N, C-alpha and C positions, 0 to 999 in steps of 0.2 A: 548417543542422543542425536536425533536428526529430525527433519521434517518428514513425516509419513503421510500426511494428508494436506494437499495443496488445493486451495479453492480459487476459482476465478469466476467472476460474475459478468455476464455479457448482456447487453441491452440492444445491440444491433449488429448487423453483419459487417459493419465497417471496423470492427474491433479484431480483425484477424491477427494483427501484430501482437495484440494482447494475448490472444489464445496461443499463438506460436511461442511467445515468451513463457507463458505458463507451462506449456508442454516441455520446453527446453529445461526449465527449472525442475520440473517433475522428474525428467530423465537424469538431470544432474544429481538430484537427491535420492534417486530410486524410490520415488514416492507415488502414491495414488493421487490422480488428478480428479478433482470434483468440479464439474462444469455446471454452473447454475445459469440458465437462460431466463431472463426476466423481462416481461413486457409490462410497462407502467401505464396505467390508465390515468390520464391527466384531466378527466372530466370534472368540471366544477358545476354542481347542480344549481348554484345561485344565478347562473346566467341564462337559465331556461324558464319559459313561461309555465304556469301551473298546469299540471296534467301531462307535460311532455317529459318529465324527469325519468319515469320508468322506462319509456321507450329509448330515450337517449342513453341511459345507463346500460341497458341490455345491448344496444348496438355497439357501444364503446367496449364493453366487456367481450363481446363476440369478436370484434376486430382485434383486441389485444390477445385473445386466446389463439387466434390464427397466426398472429405475429410471433407469439411464443413458440408455437409448434413449428413454424418455419425456421425460426432461429435455432431451435433444438436439432432439427434435421440437418441444418447446415453445419453446426458445430460437431455433431456426431460424425458426419462424413469426413471432416478434417481430422478428427482424432483417430478414426479408424484407418485412414490412409497413413497415418504416422505410427501405427501399431502401438498406441498408448494403452496403459493400464488406467482405465478411467471409468467414471460413472457420470451420468448426465441427467438433469432434471430441469423442468421448466415450470414457471408459475406466472400468474398475473397478480399485480398489486396496484392498489390506488396509491397516490402520492403519499397520503398520510400513513399508510401501513408499510412503506418501503423500508424504513429504518428497522422496525422489529423483524421483518422477514429476512433481511440480509444479515442482521445481527445474530439471529438464531442459527443460520448456516455457518457464519464465521466462528461462532462460539466453539464449534467442534472441529475446527481446522487448525493446523499448526502454522499455516502461512497463507495469506490472501495475496494473490497477484492481480494487479489492476493497472490499467493505463493511467497516465497522468491526468488528473481530473480537470485540468485547465488547458486552454488552447484548442486548436482545430482537431487534434487527434483524440481529445477526450470524448468518451461516449456520452449519450444522453443520460442525465441524472448521475453523472460520474462522481460529482462532489458529494451528493447525498449517500451514495453507495460507499465511498471511501470513509466518510464519517461514521456510517453505520458499522462497518467492519471494525474500525478502531475503537469507537466509544461504546457501541452496543454489544459488539462481539468480543471486545477485549482481545483482539487477535492482531499480531503484527501484520503490517501491510507493506508489500513491496510494489512501488509504483515504477513503471517502466516507460520512459519517454521515447524510446526507440527500440527497434528489434535487438535482441540480445542472442548470444550464443551460449552453448553449454559450458564454455570455458570462462564465463564471467566470474567476477569475485576474486580475482588473483590479488588485487591491491585494494584494500578497503580503508576508507576514512571513517573513523568514529568521532562524531561531534560530541564533545564532553563539556558540560557546564555544571556538573555535580548535582543535577536535579534527579528526582525519582524517575521522571520520564526517560531521561537519558540512560540511567542505569537499567531500567526495564528493557529499553531498546537493545542495549549491549547484551543483556542476558538472552533475549529472544533471538538475537542474531548469532548466538554461539556456534551453531552448526556451520554457518558460512565463515565465521571468523576462524574457526579451527582449520577449515580447509584452505584458507587463503595463504598465499605465499608471504604476504606481509600486511600488517595492520598498523595504521597510524592513529593514535589518539590525539585529536586536535583540540587544544584548549585556547580560547580567545579571550584575551584581556581578563585573566582571573583576578579576583579580589584578594588582596593580601590578608584579609580578615576571614577568609573562608576556612572551613574545617581542615582543608588540605594544606593551607598556609603556603610554605615555600616549595612544596612539591605537588603542584596540581597535576592530576592525571596518574600519579604514581600508584595509588591504591588500586585503581581500575586496571592499570597495566599489570600489577602483581597478580590480581585475580585472574586475568585472562591468560597470563603466562603459565599459571598453574594448570590451565586447561590445555596447554600446548600451543597457544596462539603466539605467533611471532610478532611482538609489539614494539613500538617505539612511541615516544611522546614528543609532540611539537607544541610549544607555547607561542602564540602569535599575538601581536598588538592589534588593536582595533583600528585599522587604517581606512576602513570604509564605513559609511553610515549604517549599512545593514550587515548584520552578522551572517545572514544567508549568502550575501555576495562574497564575503571573505571565505566561507566554507566552499562555495563553488569555485572560486579562484584557486584555493589551495588544492582542491581535488584535481584540477587541471594541471597544476604545477607538478604534482607528484605522480600523475598518471593513474589516479584512482579510478576504478571502473564500478565503484559502488560506494554509497554513503549510508551510514547508520546514524539515526538521530531520534530523539524523543519527539513525540507529537503533542502539541499543546493546543488546548481548546478553551473557549470561554463564551458564555452567552447568558443573558438574563432570561431570554425567551425560549431557548432551545437547550436540550441537554448537551449538545456539542456543536460547536462551529470551529473550524480550524483557525487557530490563531495566526497572527501576522507572520511570525518567523517560519512557521510550518508552511503557510500558503506561499510565501516568497520562495522558499526552497523548491517547492513543487513546480512553481512557475519557471524557475531559472535553471534548475539542474539539467545537465545534459547526460547524466548517468542514472542508473536505477537508485532509488532511495528507499531504504527500509525504515519504517517508522513504527513506533509502539509507544504505549503509555500505561 
């Protein structure tokens, strides 16, 4: 079992580090790289006087189509220079249709590689694309805060809190966990009344060990206000070059908005984070 189709979604030419990371992971997994170049039309018709909407819409769509074609040509050139096994496509979407379009592409991928959706290096509409891949596409997402090499994933930290999301993330990360030199299952302040009782993380460790994963369990006290800060600190202490965790979302008004713990991790992590739900 492995990742055979890896998807990356680009919205501007400032995401070269993301594209290079996706290419490195595709080579690492001997996978096919699917590059999706997306131009987003942010036109809001409510701001234009009557009779101008059709002209404004057409002009905005024409401009977005030109941007998508230019982005596709740029990405194709980089992939060809690196002798990648890849396919590439481009599309134009209005902001309201972004989630469905990205979700449909992610649904048929094994892994989506994206840049971190927060901070200066995050591409335009990066948060919406990340949410779409996770919640609409039900696909694991690997966010990369910095350039990575093909040797990444030697030491992996799995954040475990006994939730369905955390278990799904561990299952979706299996190809990388099996290939890792060591994996630490990190449990923070477990409840003594949980189903695992006095052996938190042991059932997951047993499952992973039967797949050939070299696992160990670390149970930590909650010494910082944010769980994400403890996970980030622990990853630095053990030299982990990747974190696996569940993705949590909540919203009354939208189908998916990244929850606080997930958002904080994406903001603070210095290493790639694989999320799933």
